N, C-alpha and C positions, 0 to 999 in steps of 0.2 A: 385476476392474478397470478403472474406465476413464480410460485413459493419455492423449486427446486430446481436443479437440472439434472436433466435423463441422462441414466447409465449408459445410450448411445454415446452422449458426449465424452463422458470421462472411457467410452472401451477406444472414439477414435485418436485421444492425443496417447492412452498407451501403444495402439499397434504405429501411430506416428513415432513413437522413442525409439522402434525396431526397425521401424521402414521411412528414416529419413531423409527423401529423395525426392527427385525433381520426378518422375516420372511416378513412381506411386503413388504421390500427395494427387497428379494428374489425375490419375485412374481414381480416387479416391476423395474426390474434390467436390461432389454433392455432398458425401460424410461431413466434411469441410463446413460447408456452408448450412449445415442443416444443425452442426454442434455451433456455428457460428450466432445463427439466426435462435438457438437456445440462451446460450449466454445475451442476446442482448434484449429477449425476452424476460430475462432474469432480471439484467439490470437496468429496464423502463421500471417495475415495481420495488427495487430496492431503494433506484435514488428518488420514486414517491415520498418512499415511507421516509425515508433519509433527511426527506425535505423539512421535516418537523420540528429536527432540531439542530438543523443544519442549512440554513437560507442558501448558501450561497451554490448547494447544490440544486433549489429550486429551475426547475424549465430547462433545465440539462440532459444532453441527446447522448446517448451510448456510444453512439460513433462519437463524439467530442473525447470518453472520456476512453475508450473499449481500443490497446495496441493491437498492431500490424502483426499478423502470422510470421510475418517471414523478418530471417533475421538480416543483420546489417553485415556483413562479412568482410569488406574490403580493409579490413584493418587487422580481420582473426587469422588466428590460423585457425582456430575452428568454421572450418567450412559448410558445419550443417546448415542446409538452409532455411531454417521453418525453428520455431520456435517450439519446445514441446509442453506446453502450456498454454492456456487461454487466460489472460490479464487484464484488468480496468484500474484507473487512475482518478478516485472519484475527492476534486478539489476543485476551490475556485478556482477557473480560469482552465478547466480541462486536464488531460494526460500530459499536457506538454510543459505546466506550471510548475514552479521550484515553491509553491508553495506548501503548508504541512495540508495531509488528505489522510485518504483510506486508500489501497491499495488493495485489489483482491488477487489473487491466483487459484487459478484452477487447475489442479496436477492428480494424476489418476496415482493408487499404491497408498493415500490417506495424508495427502501431499500437499492439500490445498488449503489456504491460509487467507485472516484479513490483514494486515500492519497498516500501523496508524505513525504519526511523528510526520519526520522531514528527512527526505534522503540528501544527501551532499551539498549543501546550500554553496552559492557562489561565496566568494572571499570575504563580502564586504557584509552579508546577512551570517557568515558565520559568524564572524567577530560581534555580532549583535544578538545574536544567540547567546553568544556564552557570556554577555559579560549581562545578559534576563538573569542566568544561570546563578552567576555569581552574586549579582544582587535578591536574587530570589530564590535561596534554594533551599529555604525547609516547604515557601510557595510548593517545589517541585515536589519535595518528598513526600510533600501531604499527598499530594495528586497521587504519585507512585503509591502511597497507601491506601490509597480508598478503596471499602472492600468490592467496591462494584465494577476497579478498574483490577483488580486483582483477581477477583475472579477467571476472567478469560485471558488477562495475562503476566505474565513474570518479570516484570520492569522493564529495563532499558537496555534495549542491546545497537549493534551499530558500526562501524571500522572507526577506527580509535589511534589516533600518534601513538606512537612505544613515546616521545618526550613528553615535555610541557611542555604545555600552548604558550605563544609569544606573549609574556604580562603579566602572566601570572604564577606562583609559588609554586612548589612542587608539595608544601602541605597546608597549600588553601584545601579547606574544608569539602568544595564538592569538586575538587583534580579532576578526579573519575568523571565525572561528567562532563566535566570541561576538556578532554582529553577527546571527546568523542567528534569526528566530523559528521557525523549521522547520528540521529537517535531514534528508535525505530522501535514501535512494539508488537510481539508477533501473535497469533492466538490460530492454533492450528483446526483445521476440521478433518474428519473423518471421509470416507468415500459413502459411506452409511448416511453421514447427513445433509452430504451436498445434494444427494437424490433422496428426498425425504424432507416432506414439505415442513420439518422442523428448521429445516436451514436459512430460509428466510430471515424469522426470529431470531435465529442466535444470530444472523449477520451483523442485523439491527440491533442487537442488544450489542453488541460487541464494538459498532462504531460508535452507540450512543458512549459507552464506557470507556471510548478513548478520548471521542471529542476536547473533554478538557486539558489532555496534551495539546492535542494540536492548536488549540488556540493559544497556550502556553507559549507554545511555537512561533505562532504567528502575529503574536504581541510586537516582540521588536523589530520583525519585518514590517508589519505595518507602520511603524514609528520609522523604521530608514526607509519607507518611502513617503512617507509624509515631508521630513526635513529636506530632500529630492526636490519637493513640489517647488 
């Protein structure tokens, strides 16, 4: 069982930040491959453990969850060729899904984190989630006030509208949640934790703590799919 990441993985990412160029990367490709393998081995352990409370992860392969290190610079003014972190998205459907899930982001200088929730859902799913929040505000508030959730997460973040979403009044009790376009909860991890055997247990516990939030957002998305059948 791989319960932590190696210090060399963080060291590689840190140096990549300072040398984000193709020539440097090619000269250090062996270090990248070692870091990638290190992350994959950790993901294998994590997915196996998380499958006990998130059956959708059972049997999923890290290669279907892990994002490529290469940036898409075609439409960006930022032409750095490589991402300066290693990351994966664990959810039903793998990394390309719109479903709620668990995003694990590894970055040195104490910038690693786990996030749960749903990120920028398409318009039909966005509408369905807002309706779910409007109808079940007390349930959502109860989940956010749960002691295990609060142990790891500080409420919900995510990009918001500056105005009131169509179909809702500004005095709606749920208006702050309804303005969201994404609903994310994040838990930060120190470099010391990432490279210690406690990392696996802490990530797993954080995933379990945020799962009820994922389930809350998944429910209206599943209902929407059922209506389309």
